[in-house]
C-alpha positions as CSV (number, residue, x, y, z in Angstrom):
1,X,-0.1,0.2,0.4
2,X,1.4,3.6,-0.3
3,X,0.6,5.4,2.8
4,X,-1.9,7.5,4.0
5,X,-0.1,11.0,2.1
6,X,-1.2,14.6,3.7
7,X,-4.4,15.8,3.0
8,X,-4.9,17.9,-0.7
9,X,-2.1,16.2,-1.8
10,X,-1.5,17.1,-5.7
11,X,-0.7,13.2,-5.9
12,X,-3.4,11.1,-7.8
13,X,-4.0,8.0,-5.3
14,X,-6.0,6.1,-8.3
15,X,-6.9,7.0,-11.5
16,X,-9.7,5.2,-14.6
17,X,-7.8,5.3,-18.1
18,X,-9.9,4.8,-20.3
19,X,-12.6,2.5,-18.3
20,X,-15.5,1.6,-20.4
21,X,-18.3,-1.2,-18.1
22,X,-21.4,-3.1,-20.5
23,X,-24.1,-4.9,-18.7
24,X,-25.2,-6.5,-21.9
25,X,-26.1,-4.2,-24.3
26,X,-26.1,-1.5,-21.8
27,X,-22.5,0.4,-21.6
28,X,-22.9,2.3,-18.1
29,X,-19.4,3.6,-18.6
30,X,-17.5,4.4,-22.0
31,X,-14.1,5.4,-22.4
32,X,-13.8,7.3,-18.8
33,X,-10.9,9.0,-17.4
34,X,-11.1,9.9,-13.5
35,X,-8.3,11.7,-11.4
36,X,-8.6,11.2,-7.9
37,X,-5.8,13.2,-5.9
38,X,-4.4,11.9,-2.5
39,X,-5.9,13.2,0.8
40,X,-9.6,15.0,-1.3
41,X,-13.0,14.3,-1.2
42,X,-13.7,13.5,-4.9
43,X,-17.2,13.7,-5.5
44,X,-18.7,12.0,-8.4
45,X,-22.3,13.2,-9.7
46,X,-24.4,12.6,-12.7
47,X,-28.5,11.7,-13.0
48,X,-29.5,8.2,-12.1
49,X,-27.9,5.6,-14.6
50,X,-25.1,8.1,-15.7
51,X,-22.4,5.6,-14.4
52,X,-21.4,7.5,-10.9
53,X,-22.4,4.2,-9.0
54,X,-20.3,1.8,-11.3
55,X,-17.0,3.9,-11.5
56,X,-17.2,3.7,-7.8
57,X,-17.9,0.0,-7.8
58,X,-14.8,-0.4,-9.9
59,X,-12.5,1.4,-7.8
60,X,-13.9,-0.6,-4.8
61,X,-13.2,-4.3,-7.0
62,X,-17.2,-4.4,-6.7
63,X,-16.7,-5.0,-10.8
64,X,-14.0,-5.0,-12.7
65,X,-13.9,-2.8,-16.2
66,X,-14.4,-4.4,-19.7
67,X,-11.9,-2.0,-21.1
68,X,-9.2,0.5,-19.4
69,X,-6.8,0.7,-17.1
70,X,-6.9,1.1,-13.1
71,X,-3.6,3.0,-11.6
72,X,-3.1,2.8,-7.5
73,X,-0.3,5.3,-7.0
74,X,0.8,5.7,-10.6
75,X,1.3,1.5,-11.3
76,X,-1.4,0.0,-13.1
77,X,-3.1,-2.5,-11.2
78,X,-6.5,-4.8,-11.3
79,X,-8.8,-5.9,-8.4
80,X,-10.9,-8.6,-9.1
81,X,-13.0,-8.7,-5.7
82,X,-13.7,-6.2,-3.4
83,X,-11.6,-7.7,-1.0
84,X,-8.3,-8.0,-3.1
85,X,-9.1,-4.0,-3.5
86,X,-9.4,-3.8,0.8
87,X,-6.0,-5.6,0.5
88,X,-4.3,-2.7,-1.4
89,X,-6.2,0.3,1.2
90,X,-9.9,0.3,-0.7
91,X,-13.2,0.0,0.4
92,X,-16.7,1.1,-0.5
93,X,-19.4,2.1,2.3
94,X,-22.2,1.0,-0.2
95,X,-25.9,2.7,0.6
96,X,-27.5,-0.5,2.0
97,X,-25.2,-1.0,4.8
98,X,-24.0,-4.2,5.8
99,X,-23.5,-4.6,9.4
100,X,-24.1,-8.0,11.7
101,X,-27.5,-6.1,13.7
102,X,-27.6,-8.5,16.7
103,X,-23.6,-8.1,17.1
104,X,-22.1,-4.8,19.0
105,X,-20.3,-1.7,17.3
106,X,-17.0,-3.7,19.1
107,X,-17.6,-7.3,17.1
108,X,-18.9,-5.3,13.3
109,X,-15.7,-3.2,13.4
110,X,-13.2,-5.8,13.9
111,X,-15.7,-8.7,12.5
112,X,-13.0,-11.2,10.3
113,X,-9.5,-9.1,11.5
114,X,-9.8,-10.2,15.2
115,X,-6.3,-10.5,16.7
116,X,-5.4,-14.1,18.2
117,X,-4.0,-15.3,21.1
118,X,-3.9,-19.2,20.3
119,X,-7.6,-20.3,19.5
120,X,-8.5,-16.8,22.0
121,X,-9.8,-13.7,20.9
122,X,-7.7,-10.9,21.9
123,X,-9.8,-7.9,23.2
124,X,-9.9,-5.3,21.1
125,X,-11.2,-2.4,23.1
126,X,-8.1,-0.4,22.9
127,X,-7.7,-1.0,19.0
128,X,-11.5,0.6,19.6
129,X,-10.3,3.5,21.9
130,X,-7.1,4.0,19.5
131,X,-9.0,4.2,16.3
132,X,-11.8,7.0,17.6
133,X,-9.0,8.9,19.1
134,X,-7.2,9.0,15.8
135,X,-9.9,9.5,13.4
136,X,-12.4,11.3,16.0
137,X,-15.6,9.2,15.2
138,X,-17.4,8.8,18.2
139,X,-19.5,5.5,19.0
140,X,-20.3,2.8,21.8
141,X,-18.4,0.2,21.4
142,X,-21.1,-2.2,23.5
143,X,-24.5,-0.9,21.6
144,X,-26.3,-3.2,19.7
145,X,-25.8,-2.2,16.1
146,X,-29.5,-3.2,15.0
147,X,-30.6,-0.5,17.5
148,X,-28.8,2.3,16.3
149,X,-30.2,5.1,14.2
150,X,-28.5,4.7,10.3
151,X,-26.8,7.9,10.8
152,X,-24.9,6.0,13.9
153,X,-24.5,2.8,11.6
154,X,-23.4,4.6,8.7
155,X,-20.0,5.7,11.6
156,X,-19.6,2.2,12.4
157,X,-19.5,1.2,8.6
158,X,-16.7,3.9,8.7
159,X,-15.4,2.8,11.7
160,X,-14.9,-0.5,10.2
161,X,-12.9,0.7,6.8
162,X,-10.8,2.7,8.6
163,X,-10.0,-0.8,11.3
164,X,-9.0,-2.2,8.0
165,X,-6.2,0.5,7.4
166,X,-8.1,1.8,4.4
167,X,-6.4,4.6,2.6
168,X,-9.6,5.3,0.1
169,X,-13.3,5.0,0.5
170,X,-15.8,4.7,-1.8
171,X,-18.9,6.4,-0.2
172,X,-22.6,5.3,-2.6
173,X,-25.0,7.7,-1.7
174,X,-24.0,8.2,2.2
175,X,-26.7,10.6,3.0
176,X,-29.9,9.0,1.1
177,X,-31.2,8.0,4.3
178,X,-29.9,10.5,6.7
179,X,-32.4,13.4,7.8
180,X,-30.7,16.4,7.1
181,X,-28.9,16.8,10.4
182,X,-27.2,13.6,10.4
183,X,-26.5,14.6,7.1
184,X,-24.6,17.7,7.9
185,X,-22.8,15.6,10.7
186,X,-21.7,12.7,8.4
187,X,-19.8,15.7,6.0
188,X,-18.2,17.0,9.1
189,X,-16.7,13.1,9.7
190,X,-15.8,13.5,6.2
191,X,-13.6,16.5,5.7
192,X,-12.1,15.3,8.9
193,X,-10.8,12.0,7.2
194,X,-9.8,14.2,4.4
195,X,-7.4,16.2,6.7
196,X,-6.0,13.4,8.1
197,X,-5.1,12.2,4.5
198,X,-7.6,9.1,4.1
199,X,-9.1,9.5,0.4
200,X,-12.8,9.9,-0.1
201,X,-14.7,9.1,-3.5
202,X,-18.1,10.5,-3.1
203,X,-21.1,9.6,-5.2
204,X,-23.7,11.6,-4.2
205,X,-27.0,13.1,-6.0
206,X,-27.3,16.2,-3.5
207,X,-25.8,18.9,-5.2
208,X,-25.5,20.9,-2.0
209,X,-24.2,19.2,-0.4
210,X,-21.3,18.2,-3.1
211,X,-20.7,21.8,-2.9
212,X,-20.4,21.8,0.7
213,X,-17.6,18.6,0.8
214,X,-16.3,18.1,-1.9
215,X,-12.3,19.9,-3.3
216,X,-12.7,18.4,-6.6
217,X,-16.1,17.2,-8.7
218,X,-16.2,14.9,-12.1
219,X,-19.7,15.2,-13.7
220,X,-20.8,12.4,-15.7
221,X,-23.7,11.9,-18.1
222,X,-24.8,8.6,-20.4
223,X,-22.0,6.9,-18.8
224,X,-19.0,9.2,-20.2
225,X,-17.5,12.2,-18.3
226,X,-18.7,15.7,-19.0
227,X,-15.8,17.4,-16.8
228,X,-13.2,16.8,-14.2
229,X,-12.6,19.8,-11.5
230,X,-12.3,21.6,-8.3
231,X,-15.8,22.2,-6.8
232,X,-14.6,25.1,-6.0
233,X,-15.3,26.6,-9.5
234,X,-18.8,24.9,-10.0
235,X,-22.2,26.2,-8.5
236,X,-25.6,24.1,-8.4
237,X,-26.5,25.9,-11.7
238,X,-23.6,24.8,-13.1
239,X,-23.8,21.3,-11.7
240,X,-27.2,21.0,-13.0
241,X,-26.4,22.1,-16.2
242,X,-23.5,19.5,-17.0
243,X,-25.9,16.8,-15.7
244,X,-28.6,17.0,-17.7
245,X,-26.9,18.9,-20.5
246,X,-29.3,22.0,-20.6
247,X,-30.1,24.3,-17.7
248,X,-33.2,24.2,-15.9
249,X,-34.7,27.6,-15.0
250,X,-36.7,26.3,-12.4
251,X,-36.7,23.2,-10.3
252,X,-40.5,23.0,-9.8
253,X,-43.4,23.5,-12.4
254,X,-45.6,26.1,-12.0
255,X,-48.2,25.6,-9.4
256,X,-52.0,26.1,-10.8
257,X,-54.4,28.1,-8.4
258,X,-56.1,25.9,-6.2
259,X,-59.8,26.3,-6.0
260,X,-60.9,27.5,-2.3
261,X,-64.3,26.0,-2.9
262,X,-63.0,23.0,-4.7
263,X,-64.9,19.3,-2.7
264,X,-63.0,17.8,-0.1
265,X,-61.6,14.6,-1.5
266,X,-59.6,13.6,2.0
267,X,-60.8,14.5,5.1
268,X,-59.6,13.6,8.4
269,X,-60.8,14.2,11.8
270,X,-59.4,12.9,15.2
271,X,-57.2,10.4,13.8
272,X,-54.8,8.4,16.2
273,X,-52.7,5.7,16.1
274,X,-51.2,4.4,19.3
275,X,-47.5,5.1,19.9
276,X,-47.2,6.6,16.1
277,X,-49.9,10.0,16.2
278,X,-52.6,11.0,18.1
279,X,-55.6,13.6,17.3
280,X,-54.4,14.4,13.4
281,X,-57.6,16.3,11.4
282,X,-57.1,18.0,8.0
283,X,-58.8,18.3,5.0
284,X,-57.2,17.5,0.9
285,X,-59.6,18.9,-1.6
286,X,-59.7,18.6,-5.0
287,X,-56.9,19.5,-7.6
288,X,-55.0,20.8,-4.7
289,X,-51.0,19.2,-3.2
290,X,-50.9,19.0,0.5
291,X,-47.7,18.5,2.2
292,X,-46.7,16.8,5.2
293,X,-43.8,18.4,6.7
294,X,-41.8,17.4,10.1
295,X,-38.6,15.3,11.3
296,X,-38.2,11.8,11.3
297,X,-40.3,10.6,14.0
298,X,-42.9,12.9,13.8
299,X,-45.6,10.5,12.3
300,X,-45.8,11.6,9.0
301,X,-45.5,8.5,7.2
302,X,-47.3,6.6,9.8
303,X,-50.1,9.2,8.9
304,X,-50.4,7.8,5.4
305,X,-49.9,4.1,5.7
306,X,-53.2,4.8,7.9
307,X,-54.8,6.6,4.8
308,X,-53.8,3.7,2.6
309,X,-54.9,1.1,4.9
310,X,-51.5,-0.7,5.5
311,X,-51.7,0.3,9.2
312,X,-54.9,0.6,11.4
313,X,-56.5,3.7,13.4
314,X,-56.7,3.5,16.6
315,X,-59.1,6.4,16.6
316,X,-60.8,8.9,14.9
317,X,-62.5,9.1,11.4
318,X,-62.1,9.7,7.7
319,X,-64.3,10.7,4.7
320,X,-63.1,10.1,1.3
321,X,-65.9,12.4,-1.3
322,X,-67.3,12.8,1.7
323,X,-68.4,9.3,2.7
324,X,-67.3,7.4,5.3
325,X,-64.0,6.2,4.8
326,X,-62.7,2.8,6.7
327,X,-59.5,1.2,4.6
328,X,-59.0,-2.1,6.7
329,X,-56.6,-3.0,3.8
330,X,-54.2,-1.4,0.8
331,X,-56.6,-3.8,-1.5
332,X,-59.5,-1.8,0.0
333,X,-58.3,1.1,-0.3
334,X,-57.5,0.6,-4.3
335,X,-60.9,0.0,-4.3
336,X,-62.0,2.9,-3.3
337,X,-59.4,5.3,-5.4
338,X,-56.4,5.6,-3.1
339,X,-53.3,5.3,-4.7
340,X,-49.7,5.3,-2.5
341,X,-46.2,5.6,-3.5
342,X,-44.2,4.1,-0.6
343,X,-40.7,5.5,1.2
344,X,-39.0,2.5,0.0
345,X,-39.9,1.4,-3.5
346,X,-36.9,-1.9,-3.0
347,X,-38.7,-2.8,0.2
348,X,-42.6,-2.0,-0.3
349,X,-43.0,-0.7,-4.2
350,X,-41.5,-3.1,-6.5
351,X,-40.7,-6.7,-7.9
352,X,-37.3,-6.3,-9.0
353,X,-37.3,-9.2,-10.9
354,X,-40.5,-8.6,-13.2
355,X,-40.7,-6.7,-15.8
356,X,-41.5,-3.0,-16.0
357,X,-45.2,-4.1,-17.7
358,X,-46.0,-6.6,-14.8
359,X,-45.1,-3.7,-12.3
360,X,-47.4,-0.9,-13.4
361,X,-49.9,-3.4,-14.8
362,X,-49.8,-5.3,-11.2
363,X,-52.6,-3.8,-8.6
364,X,-55.4,-3.7,-11.5
365,X,-54.6,-7.2,-13.4
366,X,-58.6,-8.4,-12.7
367,X,-59.1,-5.5,-15.6
368,X,-56.5,-7.5,-18.2
369,X,-58.2,-11.4,-17.6
370,X,-60.7,-12.7,-19.6
371,X,-63.3,-14.8,-18.4
372,X,-61.6,-17.6,-18.7
373,X,-59.0,-16.6,-16.6
374,X,-55.9,-15.4,-19.0
375,X,-54.2,-12.6,-19.0
376,X,-55.5,-9.8,-22.2
377,X,-51.4,-9.2,-22.6
378,X,-52.1,-7.1,-26.0
379,X,-54.0,-4.7,-23.5
380,X,-51.9,-5.0,-20.7
381,X,-48.7,-4.2,-23.0
382,X,-50.9,-1.2,-24.4
383,X,-51.9,0.4,-21.1
384,X,-48.4,0.1,-19.9
385,X,-46.6,1.9,-22.8
386,X,-49.4,4.5,-22.0
387,X,-48.6,5.2,-18.7
388,X,-44.7,4.8,-18.9
389,X,-45.0,7.6,-21.7
390,X,-46.7,10.0,-19.3
391,X,-44.6,9.5,-16.5
392,X,-41.5,10.4,-18.9
393,X,-39.6,6.8,-18.7
394,X,-36.4,7.4,-20.7
395,X,-33.7,4.9,-21.6
396,X,-36.0,1.4,-21.1
397,X,-38.5,-0.4,-22.3
398,X,-42.4,-1.8,-20.7
399,X,-39.9,-5.4,-20.9
400,X,-37.0,-4.1,-19.6
401,X,-37.0,-6.2,-15.8
402,X,-37.4,-3.5,-12.9
403,X,-33.8,-4.4,-11.6
404,X,-32.1,-2.7,-14.0
405,X,-33.8,0.6,-14.1
406,X,-31.8,3.6,-12.6
407,X,-33.6,4.9,-9.6
408,X,-35.1,7.3,-11.2
409,X,-37.2,5.1,-14.1
410,X,-37.8,2.9,-11.1
411,X,-40.1,5.9,-9.2
412,X,-41.7,6.6,-12.4
413,X,-42.7,3.4,-12.5
414,X,-44.5,3.6,-9.7
415,X,-46.2,6.7,-10.4
416,X,-47.0,4.9,-13.9
417,X,-48.5,2.3,-12.0
418,X,-51.8,4.1,-10.5
419,X,-52.3,6.0,-13.8
420,X,-53.6,2.6,-15.1
421,X,-56.8,3.5,-13.4
422,X,-57.6,7.0,-12.0
423,X,-57.2,7.3,-8.4
424,X,-59.5,9.8,-6.5
425,X,-56.8,10.4,-3.7
426,X,-52.8,10.8,-4.7
427,X,-50.2,10.2,-1.7
428,X,-46.8,10.1,-2.2
429,X,-44.4,9.1,0.8
430,X,-41.1,10.6,-0.2
431,X,-41.6,11.2,-3.9
432,X,-38.3,12.2,-4.9
433,X,-35.8,9.9,-2.7
434,X,-32.4,8.4,-4.3
435,X,-33.5,10.6,-7.4
436,X,-31.3,12.4,-9.8
437,X,-31.9,16.4,-9.9
438,X,-33.3,15.6,-13.9
439,X,-35.6,13.2,-13.1
440,X,-36.9,15.4,-9.9
441,X,-38.5,17.6,-12.3
442,X,-40.2,14.8,-14.0
443,X,-42.1,13.8,-10.8
444,X,-42.8,17.2,-10.2
445,X,-44.6,17.8,-13.4
446,X,-46.2,14.3,-12.7
447,X,-47.3,15.4,-9.2
448,X,-48.8,18.8,-10.4
449,X,-50.4,17.2,-13.4
450,X,-52.4,14.8,-11.2
451,X,-53.2,18.0,-9.4
452,X,-54.7,19.9,-12.5
453,X,-56.9,17.0,-13.2
454,X,-58.7,17.5,-10.0
455,X,-57.0,14.7,-7.6
456,X,-56.3,15.6,-4.5
457,X,-52.4,15.3,-3.6
458,X,-50.7,14.3,-0.5
459,X,-46.8,14.3,-0.4
460,X,-44.8,13.3,2.4
461,X,-40.9,14.8,1.8
462,X,-38.1,15.5,4.6
463,X,-36.9,17.4,1.6
464,X,-38.0,21.6,2.3
465,X,-37.5,22.6,-1.1
466,X,-39.7,20.0,-2.3
467,X,-42.2,20.5,0.5
468,X,-42.2,24.4,-0.2
469,X,-42.4,24.2,-3.9
470,X,-44.9,21.8,-3.8
471,X,-47.8,22.5,-1.8
472,X,-50.4,25.0,-2.0
473,X,-51.0,24.2,1.7
474,X,-48.1,23.0,4.3
475,X,-49.1,20.7,7.2
476,X,-46.7,20.0,9.9
477,X,-46.4,17.5,12.4
478,X,-44.3,17.4,15.7
479,X,-44.3,14.1,17.8
480,X,-47.1,12.5,16.6
481,X,-49.3,15.7,15.9
482,X,-50.1,18.4,13.9
483,X,-48.9,21.8,15.2
484,X,-49.6,24.5,11.9
485,X,-51.0,24.9,8.5
486,X,-48.9,27.6,6.2
487,X,-49.9,29.0,3.1
488,X,-47.6,27.3,0.6
489,X,-46.9,30.1,-2.0
490,X,-46.3,32.3,1.4
491,X,-44.5,29.5,3.9
492,X,-41.0,30.0,4.3
493,X,-37.9,27.8,5.3
494,X,-37.8,29.4,8.9
495,X,-41.6,28.7,9.5
496,X,-41.7,25.1,8.7
497,X,-38.5,24.6,10.8
498,X,-39.8,26.9,13.8
499,X,-42.6,24.6,13.7
500,X,-40.7,21.0,13.0
501,X,-38.7,21.8,15.9
502,X,-41.3,23.4,18.4
503,X,-39.6,26.7,18.2
504,X,-42.6,28.6,18.1
505,X,-44.1,26.6,20.4
């Protein structure tokens, strides 16, 4: 290994030269050149499917290139596995963490590299304390990992990498599952690592975060490098233009004025679920987008789950188009005209090995079945083609396996699913999580379009810009209670945060 070098060195730690990577007929990277300076934070940005995660995985030995060269400290090398990369001081902290939840922090950090005295494992407490002191990453060695917040688990992943003497860490979307406060703390940790000479390759679609943490940035588009250079020479606008290939004048499409006298699509009164939220009351009118804001754990997602019938309310009542509404299951909710895009498309939304067509038409399969029990595939294909075109699915067909799609296209497919029918109420929980800036605009246009067609739309989002950019009205939750309502056109970030944190109480 080349050894940790002073922070911000001009020396290249690792380089890709002329690297190409294919997956079947899809070219993920084409003749890519990237040079990562030692002791710096080097960000890779681009739309979903641009190749940034593929490049990171090649650096970490998860993937091998089909063509081109990998140079480590100026010498050509090749990694046939993540273990081979780790032996040379490179590892990866993936978006989906790979810890053992039932074991302690200490066990996870040193798992597989324990020191032995004959047949006995030597205590690792002193080594852990030295590691924490050296890198300034605090963690309770005795805590059970499965009981920690995601942000704390990420620290354990980083400590585990450092315990293996990693000199370069690839972080793939490290803040995708974190709150804004946790993301700020992680950025401090990343900068501290770089100051101690550790090189970090930072894959992210959060552009403000990239500008705050990175020394250098490489923009990828369609598997090719658009440009590389100092992050100080970039702005949010310049990054967006590089990523999508054109200027995006406004992040959000214009809101159509809501009609104050529009009928109430969804009403809730005294809605409660023990241990999650209590005494929540709200209205969502036809043609209106209402956003539910608040901190993680405030009860926002739990409210949506009750509306969709995934959980049962323990008190209170709801109406749908003026009629009593008691969803006892998602099946009943769908039948009543309620649609929902869940927070986690991976856990609750997609069948990754099935085609786009099958995923999109799944909840409506009964509409395509003949009296004899056969699926009318022609009608199914026509419906899937119509709705995927409507949501702007790009770079894929309805025959593509869902797992082959970028995150943005997977999310658009979930929206398309509900356009096969005509729901009265559309629920979206974190609709653009894990989605790049170009795909976000497309999803926003879908939501605004649904409201323009007269649907009631209720959105949960942790991104304040999204909360304010979409909403006709903003409802703020704190500690399981609804604590405020704001006009979406006039509300400010400060007003929303004061309600969410309780500063205005």
